[in-house]
PDB file of the backbone (N, CA, C, O) and the ligand in Angstrom, with CONECT records:
HET     ZN  A 101       1
ATOM      1  N   MET A   1     -32.852  -1.403  23.412  1.00  0.00           N
ATOM      2  CA  MET A   1     -31.455  -0.950  23.140  1.00  0.00           C
ATOM      3  C   MET A   1     -30.923  -1.715  21.964  1.00  0.00           C
ATOM      4  O   MET A   1     -31.080  -2.931  21.854  1.00  0.00           O
ATOM      5  N   VAL A   2     -30.292  -0.976  21.092  1.00  0.00           N
ATOM      6  CA  VAL A   2     -29.720  -1.582  19.870  1.00  0.00           C
ATOM      7  C   VAL A   2     -28.325  -2.026  20.171  1.00  0.00           C
ATOM      8  O   VAL A   2     -27.490  -1.239  20.618  1.00  0.00           O
ATOM      9  N   LYS A   3     -28.064  -3.301  19.923  1.00  0.00           N
ATOM     10  CA  LYS A   3     -26.754  -3.801  20.082  1.00  0.00           C
ATOM     11  C   LYS A   3     -25.937  -3.625  18.811  1.00  0.00           C
ATOM     12  O   LYS A   3     -26.360  -4.124  17.768  1.00  0.00           O
ATOM     13  N   ARG A   4     -24.832  -2.971  18.831  1.00  0.00           N
ATOM     14  CA  ARG A   4     -24.029  -2.789  17.660  1.00  0.00           C
ATOM     15  C   ARG A   4     -22.964  -3.865  17.524  1.00  0.00           C
ATOM     16  O   ARG A   4     -22.383  -4.329  18.505  1.00  0.00           O
ATOM     17  N   ASP A   5     -22.736  -4.234  16.307  1.00  0.00           N
ATOM     18  CA  ASP A   5     -21.686  -5.213  16.016  1.00  0.00           C
ATOM     19  C   ASP A   5     -20.314  -4.549  16.148  1.00  0.00           C
ATOM     20  O   ASP A   5     -20.209  -3.323  16.113  1.00  0.00           O
ATOM     21  N   PHE A   6     -19.308  -5.330  16.294  1.00  0.00           N
ATOM     22  CA  PHE A   6     -17.949  -4.817  16.382  1.00  0.00           C
ATOM     23  C   PHE A   6     -17.265  -4.818  15.031  1.00  0.00           C
ATOM     24  O   PHE A   6     -17.338  -5.782  14.269  1.00  0.00           O
ATOM     25  N   ALA A   7     -16.591  -3.696  14.754  1.00  0.00           N
ATOM     26  CA  ALA A   7     -15.853  -3.613  13.502  1.00  0.00           C
ATOM     27  C   ALA A   7     -14.385  -3.446  13.782  1.00  0.00           C
ATOM     28  O   ALA A   7     -14.024  -2.678  14.673  1.00  0.00           O
ATOM     29  N   CYS A   8     -13.533  -4.121  13.073  1.00  0.00           N
ATOM     30  CA  CYS A   8     -12.099  -3.965  13.206  1.00  0.00           C
ATOM     31  C   CYS A   8     -11.694  -2.585  12.761  1.00  0.00           C
ATOM     32  O   CYS A   8     -12.131  -2.104  11.715  1.00  0.00           O
ATOM     33  N   LYS A   9     -10.854  -1.942  13.559  1.00  0.00           N
ATOM     34  CA  LYS A   9     -10.427  -0.575  13.241  1.00  0.00           C
ATOM     35  C   LYS A   9      -9.476  -0.468  12.058  1.00  0.00           C
ATOM     36  O   LYS A   9      -9.336   0.591  11.445  1.00  0.00           O
ATOM     37  N   THR A  10      -8.827  -1.583  11.751  1.00  0.00           N
ATOM     38  CA  THR A  10      -7.882  -1.559  10.611  1.00  0.00           C
ATOM     39  C   THR A  10      -8.511  -1.908   9.315  1.00  0.00           C
ATOM     40  O   THR A  10      -8.391  -1.158   8.347  1.00  0.00           O
ATOM     41  N   CYS A  11      -9.212  -3.073   9.255  1.00  0.00           N
ATOM     42  CA  CYS A  11      -9.796  -3.539   7.951  1.00  0.00           C
ATOM     43  C   CYS A  11     -11.302  -3.442   7.869  1.00  0.00           C
ATOM     44  O   CYS A  11     -11.873  -3.593   6.789  1.00  0.00           O
ATOM     45  N   GLY A  12     -11.957  -3.193   8.989  1.00  0.00           N
ATOM     46  CA  GLY A  12     -13.402  -3.054   8.974  1.00  0.00           C
ATOM     47  C   GLY A  12     -14.158  -4.366   9.111  1.00  0.00           C
ATOM     48  O   GLY A  12     -15.381  -4.378   8.965  1.00  0.00           O
ATOM     49  N   TYR A  13     -13.498  -5.434   9.379  1.00  0.00           N
ATOM     50  CA  TYR A  13     -14.130  -6.742   9.518  1.00  0.00           C
ATOM     51  C   TYR A  13     -15.194  -6.618  10.671  1.00  0.00           C
ATOM     52  O   TYR A  13     -14.886  -6.141  11.764  1.00  0.00           O
ATOM     53  N   ILE A  14     -16.424  -7.055  10.386  1.00  0.00           N
ATOM     54  CA  ILE A  14     -17.509  -6.935  11.378  1.00  0.00           C
ATOM     55  C   ILE A  14     -17.781  -8.282  12.002  1.00  0.00           C
ATOM     56  O   ILE A  14     -17.930  -9.294  11.317  1.00  0.00           O
ATOM     57  N   SER A  15     -17.841  -8.268  13.320  1.00  0.00           N
ATOM     58  CA  SER A  15     -18.194  -9.473  14.104  1.00  0.00           C
ATOM     59  C   SER A  15     -19.363  -9.181  15.039  1.00  0.00           C
ATOM     60  O   SER A  15     -19.416  -8.159  15.724  1.00  0.00           O
ATOM     61  N   GLU A  16     -20.306 -10.143  15.032  1.00  0.00           N
ATOM     62  CA  GLU A  16     -21.457  -9.915  15.876  1.00  0.00           C
ATOM     63  C   GLU A  16     -21.165 -10.117  17.360  1.00  0.00           C
ATOM     64  O   GLU A  16     -21.907  -9.644  18.220  1.00  0.00           O
ATOM     65  N   GLU A  17     -20.122 -10.795  17.634  1.00  0.00           N
ATOM     66  CA  GLU A  17     -19.698 -10.988  18.998  1.00  0.00           C
ATOM     67  C   GLU A  17     -18.386 -10.285  19.248  1.00  0.00           C
ATOM     68  O   GLU A  17     -17.654  -9.973  18.308  1.00  0.00           O
ATOM     69  N   GLU A  18     -18.077 -10.027  20.533  1.00  0.00           N
ATOM     70  CA  GLU A  18     -16.822  -9.398  20.859  1.00  0.00           C
ATOM     71  C   GLU A  18     -15.729 -10.389  20.746  1.00  0.00           C
ATOM     72  O   GLU A  18     -15.691 -11.352  21.513  1.00  0.00           O
ATOM     73  N   ILE A  19     -14.823 -10.196  19.810  1.00  0.00           N
ATOM     74  CA  ILE A  19     -13.729 -11.121  19.590  1.00  0.00           C
ATOM     75  C   ILE A  19     -12.373 -10.463  19.906  1.00  0.00           C
ATOM     76  O   ILE A  19     -12.252  -9.239  19.864  1.00  0.00           O
ATOM     77  N   GLU A  20     -11.360 -11.277  20.220  1.00  0.00           N
ATOM     78  CA  GLU A  20     -10.082 -10.713  20.646  1.00  0.00           C
ATOM     79  C   GLU A  20      -9.211 -10.380  19.429  1.00  0.00           C
ATOM     80  O   GLU A  20      -8.453  -9.411  19.464  1.00  0.00           O
ATOM     81  N   LEU A  21      -9.309 -11.161  18.372  1.00  0.00           N
ATOM     82  CA  LEU A  21      -8.401 -11.004  17.286  1.00  0.00           C
ATOM     83  C   LEU A  21      -9.196 -11.013  15.964  1.00  0.00           C
ATOM     84  O   LEU A  21     -10.061 -11.857  15.734  1.00  0.00           O
ATOM     85  N   CYS A  22      -8.857 -10.033  15.112  1.00  0.00           N
ATOM     86  CA  CYS A  22      -9.582  -9.949  13.827  1.00  0.00           C
ATOM     87  C   CYS A  22      -9.109 -11.106  12.966  1.00  0.00           C
ATOM     88  O   CYS A  22      -7.899 -11.259  12.795  1.00  0.00           O
ATOM     89  N   PRO A  23     -10.005 -11.942  12.404  1.00  0.00           N
ATOM     90  CA  PRO A  23      -9.630 -13.074  11.585  1.00  0.00           C
ATOM     91  C   PRO A  23      -9.076 -12.657  10.233  1.00  0.00           C
ATOM     92  O   PRO A  23      -8.405 -13.443   9.563  1.00  0.00           O
ATOM     93  N   ALA A  24      -9.360 -11.397   9.823  1.00  0.00           N
ATOM     94  CA  ALA A  24      -8.917 -10.935   8.531  1.00  0.00           C
ATOM     95  C   ALA A  24      -7.514 -10.345   8.567  1.00  0.00           C
ATOM     96  O   ALA A  24      -6.713 -10.592   7.665  1.00  0.00           O
ATOM     97  N   CYS A  25      -7.210  -9.561   9.610  1.00  0.00           N
ATOM     98  CA  CYS A  25      -5.899  -8.874   9.615  1.00  0.00           C
ATOM     99  C   CYS A  25      -5.163  -8.997  10.947  1.00  0.00           C
ATOM    100  O   CYS A  25      -4.113  -8.384  11.138  1.00  0.00           O
ATOM    101  N   ASN A  26      -5.717  -9.793  11.873  1.00  0.00           N
ATOM    102  CA  ASN A  26      -5.039 -10.010  13.146  1.00  0.00           C
ATOM    103  C   ASN A  26      -4.855  -8.817  14.050  1.00  0.00           C
ATOM    104  O   ASN A  26      -4.041  -8.842  14.974  1.00  0.00           O
ATOM    105  N   ASN A  27      -5.616  -7.766  13.781  1.00  0.00           N
ATOM    106  CA  ASN A  27      -5.616  -6.607  14.631  1.00  0.00           C
ATOM    107  C   ASN A  27      -6.481  -6.888  15.873  1.00  0.00           C
ATOM    108  O   ASN A  27      -7.366  -7.743  15.850  1.00  0.00           O
ATOM    109  N   LYS A  28      -6.201  -6.148  16.951  1.00  0.00           N
ATOM    110  CA  LYS A  28      -6.836  -6.347  18.196  1.00  0.00           C
ATOM    111  C   LYS A  28      -7.788  -5.242  18.593  1.00  0.00           C
ATOM    112  O   LYS A  28      -8.454  -5.334  19.624  1.00  0.00           O
ATOM    113  N   LYS A  29      -7.858  -4.203  17.791  1.00  0.00           N
ATOM    114  CA  LYS A  29      -8.646  -3.081  18.148  1.00  0.00           C
ATOM    115  C   LYS A  29      -9.982  -3.049  17.409  1.00  0.00           C
ATOM    116  O   LYS A  29     -10.016  -3.077  16.179  1.00  0.00           O
ATOM    117  N   PHE A  30     -11.100  -2.990  18.172  1.00  0.00           N
ATOM    118  CA  PHE A  30     -12.409  -2.966  17.544  1.00  0.00           C
ATOM    119  C   PHE A  30     -13.183  -1.727  17.966  1.00  0.00           C
ATOM    120  O   PHE A  30     -12.875  -1.128  18.997  1.00  0.00           O
ATOM    121  N   THR A  31     -14.144  -1.352  17.216  1.00  0.00           N
ATOM    122  CA  THR A  31     -15.002  -0.237  17.600  1.00  0.00           C
ATOM    123  C   THR A  31     -16.434  -0.550  17.207  1.00  0.00           C
ATOM    124  O   THR A  31     -16.687  -1.327  16.286  1.00  0.00           O
ATOM    125  N   THR A  32     -17.374   0.074  17.927  1.00  0.00           N
ATOM    126  CA  THR A  32     -18.815  -0.083  17.593  1.00  0.00           C
ATOM    127  C   THR A  32     -19.247   1.123  16.783  1.00  0.00           C
ATOM    128  O   THR A  32     -20.403   1.184  16.364  1.00  0.00           O
ATOM    129  N   PHE A  33     -18.359   2.094  16.543  1.00  0.00           N
ATOM    130  CA  PHE A  33     -18.706   3.287  15.799  1.00  0.00           C
ATOM    131  C   PHE A  33     -18.249   3.129  14.360  1.00  0.00           C
ATOM    132  O   PHE A  33     -17.098   3.387  14.006  1.00  0.00           O
ATOM    133  N   TRP A  34     -19.245   2.676  13.512  1.00  0.00           N
ATOM    134  CA  TRP A  34     -19.010   2.470  12.096  1.00  0.00           C
ATOM    135  C   TRP A  34     -20.269   2.657  11.341  1.00  0.00           C
ATOM    136  O   TRP A  34     -21.357   2.589  11.914  1.00  0.00           O
ATOM    137  N   GLN A  35     -20.153   2.901  10.025  1.00  0.00           N
ATOM    138  CA  GLN A  35     -21.324   3.165   9.199  1.00  0.00           C
ATOM    139  C   GLN A  35     -21.244   2.354   7.894  1.00  0.00           C
ATOM    140  O   GLN A  35     -20.187   2.297   7.265  1.00  0.00           O
ATOM    141  N   GLY A  36     -22.305   1.759   7.510  1.00  0.00           N
ATOM    142  CA  GLY A  36     -22.390   1.057   6.251  1.00  0.00           C
ATOM    143  C   GLY A  36     -21.486  -0.204   6.224  1.00  0.00           C
ATOM    144  O   GLY A  36     -20.479  -0.280   6.927  1.00  0.00           O
ATOM    145  N   TYR A  37     -21.874  -1.162   5.408  1.00  0.00           N
ATOM    146  CA  TYR A  37     -21.028  -2.319   5.289  1.00  0.00           C
ATOM    147  C   TYR A  37     -21.211  -3.007   3.965  1.00  0.00           C
ATOM    148  O   TYR A  37     -22.211  -2.785   3.282  1.00  0.00           O
ATOM    149  N   VAL A  38     -20.285  -3.823   3.596  1.00  0.00           N
ATOM    150  CA  VAL A  38     -20.346  -4.684   2.408  1.00  0.00           C
ATOM    151  C   VAL A  38     -20.124  -6.136   2.845  1.00  0.00           C
ATOM    152  O   VAL A  38     -19.373  -6.429   3.776  1.00  0.00           O
ATOM    153  N   VAL A  39     -20.797  -7.001   2.148  1.00  0.00           N
ATOM    154  CA  VAL A  39     -20.555  -8.435   2.377  1.00  0.00           C
ATOM    155  C   VAL A  39     -19.743  -9.039   1.242  1.00  0.00           C
ATOM    156  O   VAL A  39     -20.161  -9.031   0.084  1.00  0.00           O
ATOM    157  N   ILE A  40     -18.615  -9.543   1.583  1.00  0.00           N
ATOM    158  CA  ILE A  40     -17.737 -10.161   0.535  1.00  0.00           C
ATOM    159  C   ILE A  40     -17.882 -11.657   0.630  1.00  0.00           C
ATOM    160  O   ILE A  40     -17.600 -12.223   1.686  1.00  0.00           O
ATOM    161  N   ILE A  41     -18.304 -12.319  -0.410  1.00  0.00           N
ATOM    162  CA  ILE A  41     -18.466 -13.734  -0.410  1.00  0.00           C
ATOM    163  C   ILE A  41     -17.317 -14.402  -1.129  1.00  0.00           C
ATOM    164  O   ILE A  41     -16.663 -15.298  -0.594  1.00  0.00           O
ATOM    165  N   ASP A  42     -17.066 -13.929  -2.416  1.00  0.00           N
ATOM    166  CA  ASP A  42     -15.950 -14.459  -3.189  1.00  0.00           C
ATOM    167  C   ASP A  42     -14.917 -13.371  -3.410  1.00  0.00           C
ATOM    168  O   ASP A  42     -15.070 -12.486  -4.251  1.00  0.00           O
ATOM    169  N   VAL A  43     -13.842 -13.476  -2.608  1.00  0.00           N
ATOM    170  CA  VAL A  43     -12.807 -12.446  -2.651  1.00  0.00           C
ATOM    171  C   VAL A  43     -12.152 -12.355  -4.042  1.00  0.00           C
ATOM    172  O   VAL A  43     -11.849 -11.261  -4.519  1.00  0.00           O
ATOM    173  N   GLU A  44     -11.936 -13.523  -4.689  1.00  0.00           N
ATOM    174  CA  GLU A  44     -11.315 -13.573  -6.013  1.00  0.00           C
ATOM    175  C   GLU A  44     -12.074 -12.823  -7.072  1.00  0.00           C
ATOM    176  O   GLU A  44     -11.479 -12.164  -7.925  1.00  0.00           O
ATOM    177  N   LYS A  45     -13.393 -12.919  -7.024  1.00  0.00           N
ATOM    178  CA  LYS A  45     -14.194 -12.367  -8.063  1.00  0.00           C
ATOM    179  C   LYS A  45     -14.769 -10.986  -7.764  1.00  0.00           C
ATOM    180  O   LYS A  45     -15.325 -10.326  -8.641  1.00  0.00           O
ATOM    181  N   SER A  46     -14.619 -10.544  -6.453  1.00  0.00           N
ATOM    182  CA  SER A  46     -15.199  -9.252  -6.103  1.00  0.00           C
ATOM    183  C   SER A  46     -14.349  -8.051  -6.395  1.00  0.00           C
ATOM    184  O   SER A  46     -13.220  -7.954  -5.914  1.00  0.00           O
ATOM    185  N   GLN A  47     -14.875  -7.126  -7.183  1.00  0.00           N
ATOM    186  CA  GLN A  47     -14.140  -5.840  -7.442  1.00  0.00           C
ATOM    187  C   GLN A  47     -14.054  -5.032  -6.140  1.00  0.00           C
ATOM    188  O   GLN A  47     -13.032  -4.425  -5.820  1.00  0.00           O
ATOM    189  N   VAL A  48     -15.167  -5.053  -5.411  1.00  0.00           N
ATOM    190  CA  VAL A  48     -15.216  -4.303  -4.150  1.00  0.00           C
ATOM    191  C   VAL A  48     -14.089  -4.749  -3.198  1.00  0.00           C
ATOM    192  O   VAL A  48     -13.443  -3.911  -2.569  1.00  0.00           O
ATOM    193  N   ALA A  49     -13.866  -6.015  -3.099  1.00  0.00           N
ATOM    194  CA  ALA A  49     -12.817  -6.548  -2.283  1.00  0.00           C
ATOM    195  C   ALA A  49     -11.463  -6.069  -2.671  1.00  0.00           C
ATOM    196  O   ALA A  49     -10.607  -5.766  -1.840  1.00  0.00           O
ATOM    197  N   LYS A  50     -11.286  -6.006  -4.026  1.00  0.00           N
ATOM    198  CA  LYS A  50      -9.995  -5.514  -4.571  1.00  0.00           C
ATOM    199  C   LYS A  50      -9.761  -4.048  -4.137  1.00  0.00           C
ATOM    200  O   LYS A  50      -8.697  -3.677  -3.642  1.00  0.00           O
ATOM    201  N   ILE A  51     -10.813  -3.246  -4.350  1.00  0.00           N
ATOM    202  CA  ILE A  51     -10.697  -1.827  -4.123  1.00  0.00           C
ATOM    203  C   ILE A  51     -10.443  -1.553  -2.652  1.00  0.00           C
ATOM    204  O   ILE A  51      -9.652  -0.679  -2.297  1.00  0.00           O
ATOM    205  N   LEU A  52     -11.145  -2.336  -1.776  1.00  0.00           N
ATOM    206  CA  LEU A  52     -10.990  -2.114  -0.334  1.00  0.00           C
ATOM    207  C   LEU A  52      -9.768  -2.794   0.302  1.00  0.00           C
ATOM    208  O   LEU A  52      -9.380  -2.548   1.444  1.00  0.00           O
ATOM    209  N   GLY A  53      -9.190  -3.684  -0.551  1.00  0.00           N
ATOM    210  CA  GLY A  53      -8.025  -4.452  -0.068  1.00  0.00           C
ATOM    211  C   GLY A  53      -8.412  -5.577   0.879  1.00  0.00           C
ATOM    212  O   GLY A  53      -7.658  -5.940   1.783  1.00  0.00           O
ATOM    213  N   ILE A  54      -9.583  -6.112   0.658  1.00  0.00           N
ATOM    214  CA  ILE A  54     -10.069  -7.192   1.506  1.00  0.00           C
ATOM    215  C   ILE A  54      -9.616  -8.529   0.984  1.00  0.00           C
ATOM    216  O   ILE A  54      -9.795  -8.821  -0.199  1.00  0.00           O
ATOM    217  N   THR A  55      -9.026  -9.361   1.843  1.00  0.00           N
ATOM    218  CA  THR A  55      -8.490 -10.632   1.336  1.00  0.00           C
ATOM    219  C   THR A  55      -9.245 -11.821   1.978  1.00  0.00           C
ATOM    220  O   THR A  55      -8.925 -12.968   1.663  1.00  0.00           O
ATOM    221  N   LYS A  56     -10.185 -11.599   2.823  1.00  0.00           N
ATOM    222  CA  LYS A  56     -10.976 -12.744   3.364  1.00  0.00           C
ATOM    223  C   LYS A  56     -12.468 -12.425   3.237  1.00  0.00           C
ATOM    224  O   LYS A  56     -12.862 -11.263   3.332  1.00  0.00           O
ATOM    225  N   PRO A  57     -13.297 -13.447   3.024  1.00  0.00           N
ATOM    226  CA  PRO A  57     -14.724 -13.262   2.973  1.00  0.00           C
ATOM    227  C   PRO A  57     -15.254 -12.822   4.333  1.00  0.00           C
ATOM    228  O   PRO A  57     -14.663 -13.118   5.372  1.00  0.00           O
ATOM    229  N   GLY A  58     -16.394 -12.101   4.306  1.00  0.00           N
ATOM    230  CA  GLY A  58     -16.947 -11.630   5.540  1.00  0.00           C
ATOM    231  C   GLY A  58     -17.717 -10.311   5.327  1.00  0.00           C
ATOM    232  O   GLY A  58     -17.936  -9.846   4.209  1.00  0.00           O
ATOM    233  N   LYS A  59     -18.105  -9.751   6.466  1.00  0.00           N
ATOM    234  CA  LYS A  59     -18.852  -8.491   6.450  1.00  0.00           C
ATOM    235  C   LYS A  59     -17.861  -7.334   6.854  1.00  0.00           C
ATOM    236  O   LYS A  59     -17.203  -7.410   7.892  1.00  0.00           O
ATOM    237  N   PHE A  60     -17.783  -6.319   6.041  1.00  0.00           N
ATOM    238  CA  PHE A  60     -16.768  -5.257   6.326  1.00  0.00           C
ATOM    239  C   PHE A  60     -17.441  -3.874   6.380  1.00  0.00           C
ATOM    240  O   PHE A  60     -18.262  -3.524   5.532  1.00  0.00           O
ATOM    241  N   ALA A  61     -17.068  -3.124   7.389  1.00  0.00           N
ATOM    242  CA  ALA A  61     -17.611  -1.753   7.512  1.00  0.00           C
ATOM    243  C   ALA A  61     -16.959  -0.831   6.501  1.00  0.00           C
ATOM    244  O   ALA A  61     -15.777  -0.960   6.181  1.00  0.00           O
ATOM    245  N   LEU A  62     -17.754   0.098   6.009  1.00  0.00           N
ATOM    246  CA  LEU A  62     -17.208   1.041   5.000  1.00  0.00           C
ATOM    247  C   LEU A  62     -16.580   2.272   5.624  1.00  0.00           C
ATOM    248  O   LEU A  62     -15.597   2.811   5.116  1.00  0.00           O
ATOM    249  N   ARG A  63     -17.158   2.709   6.729  1.00  0.00           N
ATOM    250  CA  ARG A  63     -16.600   3.884   7.384  1.00  0.00           C
ATOM    251  C   ARG A  63     -16.453   3.641   8.902  1.00  0.00           C
ATOM    252  O   ARG A  63     -17.412   3.298   9.593  1.00  0.00           O
ATOM    253  N   ILE A  64     -15.262   3.824   9.367  1.00  0.00           N
ATOM    254  CA  ILE A  64     -14.934   3.543  10.801  1.00  0.00           C
ATOM    255  C   ILE A  64     -14.821   4.874  11.542  1.00  0.00           C
ATOM    256  O   ILE A  64     -14.228   5.836  11.054  1.00  0.00           O
ATOM    257  N   GLY A  65     -15.414   4.892  12.744  1.00  0.00           N
ATOM    258  CA  GLY A  65     -15.207   6.034  13.596  1.00  0.00           C
ATOM    259  C   GLY A  65     -16.222   7.145  13.461  1.00  0.00           C
ATOM    260  O   GLY A  65     -16.122   8.159  14.151  1.00  0.00           O
TER     261      GLY A  65
HETATM  262 ZN    ZN A 101      -9.105  -6.403  10.703  1.00  0.00          ZN2+
END
C-alpha cells in the first residue's frame, strides 16, 4: 500500500506526517489528493516561490484535489 503525504489545502505545503497546523500558512485542512510538487529551498531567490506565493521553504504540491 502506498502511503501518501499530506498537502495543505491552502498553500500546498507537503508533510510526510499528519500534522495539525500548516507551518507555512497556519491552515488546518490537509488532503492526500494532490499531484506534482516543487521543493523550495531558497524563497528569496526562487522564481517559482514568487509565482506560487510561497513564503517558506519546503515541499509544495502543484495541484490540490
Ligand atoms: Zn498551508
